[in-house]
N, C-alpha and C positions, 0 to 999 in steps of 0.2 A: 230309370223310366221303363226299362224292359219288363219289370215285374208288373207294372200297371198295364202295359200292352198285353202281356200274357193273360192277365186277369180278365180284361175286356174281351179278348178272343174266346176265352172259356165261357164267359157269360153269353156271348152271341151264339156259340155252339149249343149251349143249353136251351136257349130260346128257340132256336131252329128245330131242336129235337122235341120241344114241347108240343103237346096235342091241344093246347088251348086255342081258342078262336083267334085267328089272325086278322080279323076285320078291322082292327085298330089301324092297320095300314091305310084303310080307305075311309077313315072318319073325315067328315067335312072339316074344312080349315077352321071354321069358327068354333068348333068343339074341341080343338086341339090346344094343348098347353104351350104358349109361346115362350121361347127362350132365344137369347142372342149368343152366337158363336163368333168371336172376334179375336184379333191378335196381330202381332207384328208380322210384317212381310219376311222377317228374318227368323221366324219360328224354326227351331231345330227339326230335322227330318223325323226323328222318332216321336216327337211331340205331335207333329202333323198326322202321323199314322194313328196315334191315340185319338186325336180329334175326329178323324174319319170314323173310327169305331164307335166313339161316343155318340156322334150324330146318327149313326145307323141304329144303335140300340134305342136311343131316345125316339126316333121316328117310329120304330116298332111299338114302343110304349105309348104312342099317342101324342107326341110333342110336335110342335111347329117350329121349324128352324128359321131364324132371321139373321141376315148378315148384309154386308155391303159389297160382296163380290170381289174383294181385293185379292191380290196374289198372296200366297203364304197361308196364314191361318184360315182366313175366310174361305179360300178355295178348298183347303183340306177338309173343313167341316162339310162343305157343300158336296164333296165327293161321296160322302156317306149317305146322302139322301137319294132314295130310289124313285120316289114319285113326285112329280113337279108340284102338285097341289100341296105338298107337305113342307114347302119352303117359301119364304118371301125374301128375295134378293133386291135390295134397294140400290138403285144406280142414279147417277146425276142427270142423265138424259137418255132418251130412247136409243137403243143399240150401242150404248157406251162399251167400248172395248169388245165389241162383238156379242154382247149379252143379248139374250132374247127375253129377259125379265120384263114383265109388264109393270113393274113398280118403279117408274121413272118420274113420277110427278112429285117434285119436292115442294111442299107447301110453304108459304111465307112464314107461317108459325114455326116451322122447323128451323128456319134461320134464327128466329127470336130465341128459341130454346138453345140453339148452338151458341149464340152470343153470350147468353147468361152463364154458360159453363166453360167458356174458354178465356184464359187469363189475358191474352193479348189479341183479342178479336180485331181491333182496329188496325193491327199491323199485317193482317193476313190478306193474301190475294183473293180475288173473287173465286177462282177455281178451288182453292183450299177451303174457303167458306162453304162452297157447295158440297164438298166432301163431308164436312162436319155437320151440315144440315141433314145430309143423308143419314148420318149416325143417329140423329134425333128420331128418324123413322124406324131405324133398326130397333131402337129401344121402345118406342111408343106405338109403332104400327102405322099402317097406311093413312089413317085419319088422326093419328096422334092421340088416340083415346083408349088404346089397349096395350098397356105396358107389359113387357116380358116379365115372367115370374122369376127368372134367374139369368145370369150372364156367365158364360164360360169363356175364359180369355187366356192368352199367354203374353206376358211381358217379362223381360229378363229380370229375375229376382223380384217380380211382382211390382215393379215400379210403375207409376202412373205417368206415362210418357206417350207422345205421338198421338195418332188418331185413335188408337185403342184407349189411351188415357182419357179421351173425351167421353167414350162410352162408360168408362169406370167412374169418372166424376159424376156423370148423370145418375148412374146406378147407386152410388153411395148417397147422393143427395135425396134419392127417392126410396131409400131402404130396400133396394133390390139385392137379393142374394148374389154374391159374386164368388165364383170359383176360379182362382188364377192358377193356371198350371205352372207358373213360374215360382210358386210357393209350395213346398213339400206338404205342409199340413193341410193346405187347401186341396191338393190332389187327393190326399187320404180321405178328406171329408167328401169330396165328389164321388170317389169310389163307393163309399158307404151309402151315399144318396142313391146312386145308380143301382146298387145291389138291393136296397130296400124297395125302390120303385119296381124293379123287375120281379122281385119276390111277391110283391102285392098283387101283381097281375098274372104272373105265370106260375106262381107257387113252386119255384125252383130254388 
């Protein structure tokens, strides 16, 4: 993973040296490209560093970060975001775990979506159901009508498990591109995607 970390650091340095217009930082939320950054609370430290760099680069390139504010991967992605307007952190109630995010209104339809994509919904406790409903908003947005363009995640060996698995199941069903950092070939594909995106904007 070190080689990917080094590559991203190099890309970020090149962007910062570029003389291109940096107003993409300040583009309105509605004009930004939404993506989800999710993953296990047990995400390895080096992978979390990679996530932070990825979200930083994508923000500079005009993307909008969405996540659920959980410990581990979610938090690592969020650390890379510099401007509050460039992220949407969905939480299950106002002030949840000290969060100041304004995205705490979980719609009834979000629960319906969550139920459709969870294999044992009826066995879950209300608290767990609310967390999974939050994931519906991470993928589809505040009003559930603006799906993300891609999902970046980490699960061990790319398995579809846990809360992250819910996001992956929804993504697969809706043909949303997924880059799972737990799978080597998908890391390589993501690096190519980022390099192409940066080159298209900053000509580097």
